[in-house]
C-alpha positions as CSV (number, residue, x, y, z in Angstrom):
1,M,0.2,-0.2,-0.1
2,G,3.1,2.0,-0.4
3,T,4.6,4.9,1.9
4,T,3.9,8.2,0.6
5,N,0.5,7.8,0.5
6,K,-1.0,10.7,3.2
7,T,-4.8,10.6,2.3
8,L,-7.9,8.0,2.6
9,L,-10.7,8.3,1.8
10,K,-13.4,5.3,3.3
11,I,-16.5,5.0,2.1
12,Q,-19.0,2.9,3.9
13,T,-22.2,2.1,2.6
14,S,-23.6,-0.7,4.4
15,L,-27.3,-0.3,6.4
16,F,-26.1,-1.9,9.0
17,Q,-22.8,1.0,9.6
18,S,-20.1,0.1,10.8
19,G,-21.6,-3.2,11.9
20,G,-21.6,-4.2,8.3
21,Q,-19.8,-7.1,6.9
22,S,-18.0,-4.8,4.9
23,S,-17.3,-1.7,6.9
24,Q,-15.1,-4.2,8.9
25,L,-13.1,-5.2,6.1
26,T,-12.8,-2.0,5.1
27,N,-11.7,-0.7,8.4
28,Q,-9.0,-3.7,8.7
29,I,-7.6,-2.3,5.5
30,T,-7.4,1.5,6.8
31,E,-5.4,0.5,9.4
32,N,-3.4,-1.9,7.7
33,W,-2.6,1.5,5.4
34,V,-2.4,3.9,8.8
35,A,0.0,1.5,10.2
36,A,2.1,2.1,6.9
37,N,1.7,5.5,6.3
38,P,2.5,7.3,10.5
39,G,0.3,11.1,10.2
40,A,-1.5,10.3,7.4
41,E,-5.3,11.0,7.4
42,V,-8.8,9.2,7.5
43,I,-11.8,10.6,5.5
44,T,-14.7,8.5,6.9
45,R,-17.7,9.1,4.3
46,D,-20.4,6.3,6.1
47,L,-23.4,6.8,3.2
48,A,-26.0,5.3,5.8
49,A,-25.5,7.7,8.8
50,E,-25.4,10.9,6.0
51,L,-27.7,10.0,3.1
52,V,-26.6,11.9,0.3
53,P,-30.0,12.7,-2.0
54,H,-31.2,10.9,-5.2
55,L,-30.6,13.1,-8.5
56,T,-33.6,15.2,-9.5
57,L,-34.1,17.6,-12.4
58,D,-33.2,20.4,-9.8
59,R,-30.4,19.3,-8.7
60,F,-29.3,18.1,-12.6
61,Q,-30.0,21.9,-13.4
62,A,-28.0,23.2,-10.1
63,F,-25.0,21.6,-12.1
64,I,-24.7,22.9,-15.5
65,S,-25.9,26.4,-14.5
66,D,-24.3,29.7,-14.7
67,P,-22.3,29.9,-11.6
68,A,-22.8,33.6,-12.0
69,E,-26.5,32.8,-12.5
70,R,-27.5,30.5,-9.8
71,S,-29.8,30.6,-6.7
72,S,-29.0,30.0,-3.8
73,E,-30.8,27.1,-3.6
74,Q,-28.9,26.2,-6.6
75,Q,-25.7,27.0,-4.9
76,T,-26.3,24.8,-2.0
77,V,-26.9,21.9,-4.2
78,V,-23.6,22.8,-5.9
79,D,-21.8,23.1,-2.7
80,F,-22.5,20.1,-1.3
81,S,-21.7,18.2,-4.6
82,D,-18.4,20.3,-4.4
83,A,-17.3,18.6,-1.2
84,L,-18.4,15.5,-1.7
85,I,-15.9,15.7,-4.7
86,D,-12.6,17.5,-2.8
87,E,-12.8,14.2,-0.6
88,I,-11.9,12.3,-3.7
89,R,-9.3,15.0,-4.9
90,R,-7.9,15.0,-1.6
91,A,-7.4,11.8,-1.3
92,D,-4.1,9.6,-2.7
93,V,-6.4,6.0,-1.6
94,L,-9.8,5.6,-1.6
95,V,-11.6,1.9,0.2
96,L,-15.0,1.2,-0.4
97,G,-17.5,-1.1,1.2
98,V,-19.8,-2.4,-0.8
99,P,-22.2,-5.1,-0.3
100,M,-25.2,-6.6,-2.4
101,Y,-28.1,-5.5,-2.6
102,N,-30.6,-6.7,-4.4
103,F,-27.9,-7.9,-7.2
104,S,-26.2,-4.0,-7.4
105,V,-24.8,-1.0,-4.8
106,P,-26.9,0.3,-2.8
107,S,-28.9,3.4,-3.7
108,S,-27.2,5.1,-1.5
109,L,-23.7,4.6,-3.4
110,H,-25.1,5.6,-7.1
111,A,-26.4,8.4,-5.1
112,Y,-23.0,9.5,-4.4
113,F,-22.3,8.7,-7.4
114,D,-24.1,11.0,-9.5
115,H,-23.1,13.7,-7.4
116,V,-19.6,13.2,-8.2
117,A,-20.3,12.5,-12.0
118,R,-19.9,16.8,-13.2
119,A,-18.5,16.9,-16.7
120,G,-15.6,19.5,-16.9
121,V,-15.6,18.5,-13.0
122,T,-14.7,15.1,-12.5
123,F,-14.7,14.0,-15.6
124,E,-14.7,16.0,-19.7
125,Y,-15.3,14.5,-22.3
126,T,-13.3,14.4,-25.8
127,P,-13.4,13.7,-29.5
128,E,-11.3,10.4,-28.0
129,G,-14.1,10.1,-25.7
130,P,-14.7,10.8,-21.9
131,K,-11.3,11.7,-20.2
132,G,-11.4,11.2,-15.8
133,L,-9.6,14.1,-14.5
134,L,-9.8,12.7,-11.1
135,T,-6.3,10.6,-12.0
136,G,-3.4,8.7,-10.1
137,K,-5.1,7.9,-7.5
138,K,-5.1,3.7,-5.8
139,A,-9.0,2.2,-4.7
140,Y,-9.6,-0.8,-2.6
141,V,-13.3,-2.1,-3.2
142,V,-14.2,-4.7,-0.1
143,I,-17.8,-6.5,-2.2
144,T,-19.6,-8.4,0.3
145,R,-22.8,-10.5,-0.9
146,G,-25.2,-13.3,0.7
147,G,-24.2,-15.5,-2.6
148,V,-22.0,-16.3,-4.5
149,Y,-21.4,-15.0,-8.2
150,G,-17.8,-14.0,-9.3
151,E,-15.6,-11.2,-9.4
152,D,-17.1,-10.6,-13.3
153,H,-20.5,-9.8,-12.1
154,A,-22.5,-6.7,-12.9
155,Q,-22.2,-4.9,-9.9
156,T,-18.1,-5.3,-9.9
157,N,-18.0,-4.1,-13.7
158,F,-20.0,-0.8,-12.6
159,I,-18.2,0.0,-9.8
160,R,-14.7,0.0,-12.5
161,Q,-16.6,1.2,-15.0
162,F,-17.9,4.1,-12.5
163,L,-13.8,4.8,-10.9
164,G,-12.5,4.4,-14.6
165,F,-15.4,6.9,-15.4
166,I,-13.6,9.7,-13.3
167,G,-10.6,9.0,-13.6
168,I,-9.5,5.6,-11.1
169,S,-8.1,2.7,-13.2
170,D,-5.3,1.6,-10.2
171,V,-8.3,-0.5,-8.5
172,E,-7.9,-3.8,-6.1
173,F,-11.1,-5.8,-5.2
174,I,-12.2,-7.7,-2.3
175,H,-14.6,-10.3,-2.9
176,A,-16.7,-11.6,0.2
177,E,-19.3,-13.8,-1.0
178,G,-21.4,-16.4,0.1
179,L,-22.2,-14.9,3.6
180,A,-25.7,-16.4,3.7
181,V,-24.8,-19.6,2.3
182,G,-23.8,-21.1,6.1
183,E,-22.0,-20.7,8.7
184,E,-18.7,-22.3,7.3
185,A,-19.5,-20.8,4.5
186,K,-19.6,-17.1,6.1
187,N,-16.0,-17.8,8.3
188,D,-14.4,-19.2,4.9
189,S,-14.5,-16.4,3.0
190,L,-14.6,-13.7,5.4
191,N,-10.9,-15.8,5.9
192,S,-9.9,-15.2,2.4
193,A,-10.7,-11.4,2.3
194,R,-8.9,-10.7,5.2
195,E,-6.2,-13.3,4.0
196,R,-6.1,-11.0,0.7
197,I,-5.8,-7.8,2.7
198,A,-3.9,-8.4,4.5
199,E,-1.6,-9.7,1.2
200,L,-2.3,-5.9,0.1
201,A,-0.5,-4.0,3.3
């Protein structure tokens, strides 16, 4: 995980907050990283504790409005989005804890992504296609699932695609699956994930 990174952004999405399996595994990554980077800053964004509003037409129009003509309500919306983006911009490393809910990411994470994907801010359109602007970062993504779906799944692919879209292409996935299959399968999967995290340290 290196010794030059000084800021880590931890994003939790579990409904169980810090008690969720994905949150506990992201905490392990975070603790290992801090141990390797004494004095580092950790920013925590718990999307279950502090909900990001779903994208609406009004919010979208605020994003694309002329800064000189924004209403105070629109500026408040943009300021909130800017604060989320600034956390990512400041971070050298991102750690995301993502359980599978109904075959996809939690809706809270999708809402967060909707506020982070801003043309001209986190990505830009070019003749060669979209170009991410939040480059030079490493991401660790912990995905926990009750069943077994494998790494080549729409949930994993969506997260990889989105992070790449905003410029984060160096992404390491840690999957813990079969957590609802039975106690033995759960323990085996969590132990494998913990061992993988220890290897990354």
